[in-house]
C-alpha positions as CSV (number, residue, x, y, z in Angstrom):
1,X,-19.0,2.3,-6.1
2,X,-16.0,1.8,-8.4
3,X,-12.7,0.5,-7.1
4,X,-11.0,3.8,-7.8
5,X,-13.7,5.8,-5.9
6,X,-13.5,3.3,-3.0
7,X,-9.7,3.8,-2.8
8,X,-10.0,7.6,-2.8
9,X,-12.7,7.5,-0.1
10,X,-10.7,5.2,2.1
11,X,-7.6,7.4,1.8
12,X,-9.5,10.5,2.6
13,X,-11.1,9.0,5.6
14,X,-7.8,7.7,7.0
15,X,-6.0,11.0,6.3
16,X,-8.8,13.0,8.0
17,X,-8.4,10.9,11.1
18,X,-4.7,11.1,11.2
19,X,-4.6,14.9,10.5
20,X,-7.2,15.5,13.2
21,X,-5.2,13.5,15.7
22,X,-1.9,15.2,14.7
23,X,-0.3,11.8,14.0
24,X,0.8,12.3,10.4
25,X,3.8,14.1,9.0
26,X,5.0,14.7,5.4
27,X,6.7,11.3,5.0
28,X,3.7,9.6,6.4
29,X,1.4,11.5,4.1
30,X,3.4,10.5,1.1
31,X,3.5,6.9,2.3
32,X,-0.3,6.8,2.7
33,X,-0.7,8.1,-0.9
34,X,1.6,5.5,-2.3
35,X,0.4,2.6,0.0
36,X,-3.0,3.5,1.5
37,X,-3.6,0.1,3.1
38,X,0.0,-0.1,4.6
39,X,0.7,-3.6,3.4
40,X,4.0,-2.7,1.9
41,X,2.8,-2.9,-1.7
42,X,2.7,0.3,-3.7
43,X,-0.7,0.9,-5.3
44,X,0.9,1.1,-8.8
45,X,4.2,1.5,-10.5
46,X,3.8,5.2,-10.8
47,X,3.5,5.5,-7.1
48,X,6.6,3.4,-6.6
49,X,8.5,5.6,-8.9
50,X,7.2,8.7,-7.1
51,X,8.5,7.3,-3.8
52,X,11.9,6.8,-5.2
53,X,11.9,10.4,-6.7
54,X,10.7,11.8,-3.3
55,X,13.7,10.2,-1.6
56,X,11.8,7.7,0.4
57,X,14.1,4.8,-0.6
58,X,16.1,5.2,2.6
59,X,13.2,6.2,4.9
60,X,11.8,4.1,7.6
61,X,8.3,5.4,6.8
62,X,8.3,3.9,3.3
63,X,8.9,0.3,4.6
64,X,9.2,-2.1,1.7
65,X,6.9,-0.4,-0.7
66,X,9.6,0.0,-3.2
67,X,9.6,-3.5,-4.7
68,X,10.6,-3.9,-8.3
69,X,8.2,-3.1,-11.1
70,X,5.4,-5.6,-11.3
71,X,5.1,-6.0,-7.5
72,X,2.3,-3.5,-7.0
73,X,-1.3,-3.8,-5.9
74,X,-2.3,-3.0,-9.5
75,X,0.0,-5.7,-11.0
76,X,-1.0,-8.4,-8.4
77,X,-4.8,-7.5,-8.7
78,X,-5.0,-7.0,-4.9
79,X,-7.2,-4.5,-3.1
80,X,-5.2,-1.3,-2.5
81,X,-7.3,-0.4,0.6
82,X,-7.3,-3.9,2.1
83,X,-4.0,-5.0,3.5
84,X,-5.0,-8.7,3.3
85,X,-7.0,-9.0,0.1
86,X,-7.5,-12.8,0.5
87,X,-8.3,-12.6,4.2
88,X,-5.8,-15.4,4.8
89,X,-4.1,-13.7,7.8
90,X,-1.0,-12.4,6.0
91,X,-0.6,-8.9,4.5
92,X,-0.4,-8.8,0.7
93,X,3.1,-7.4,0.7
94,X,4.4,-10.2,3.0
95,X,2.9,-12.8,0.7
96,X,4.5,-11.3,-2.4
97,X,7.8,-11.1,-0.5
98,X,7.5,-14.8,0.4
99,X,6.5,-15.8,-3.2
100,X,2.9,-16.7,-2.1
101,X,-0.3,-15.7,-4.0
102,X,-1.9,-12.7,-2.2
103,X,-5.2,-13.8,-3.7
104,X,-5.2,-17.3,-2.3
105,X,-6.1,-17.6,1.4
106,X,-4.9,-21.2,1.5
107,X,-1.2,-20.4,1.0
108,X,-0.7,-18.0,4.0
């Protein structure tokens, strides 16, 4: 299965669970679309820009997913449906914020 299909499948599964449980609102839905693994890295720059346009820059739900261009799952080659791509114990977004490599488990 391609990476793109895996991403879409993961998002659909998570959203189905959240919608069924009634634990998701519009802000949460947009956040899940932009950051499906909830590691505070937007999937791509287009998603980051959409979050800004949607007014999530001041929202708690958006967390820190609005990093500057180049600090996205796509740019860092991390897995957008796995919050800790290198399985080192620290979320990808936290590693990027700390200046660590989210693909190197030894630097967590």
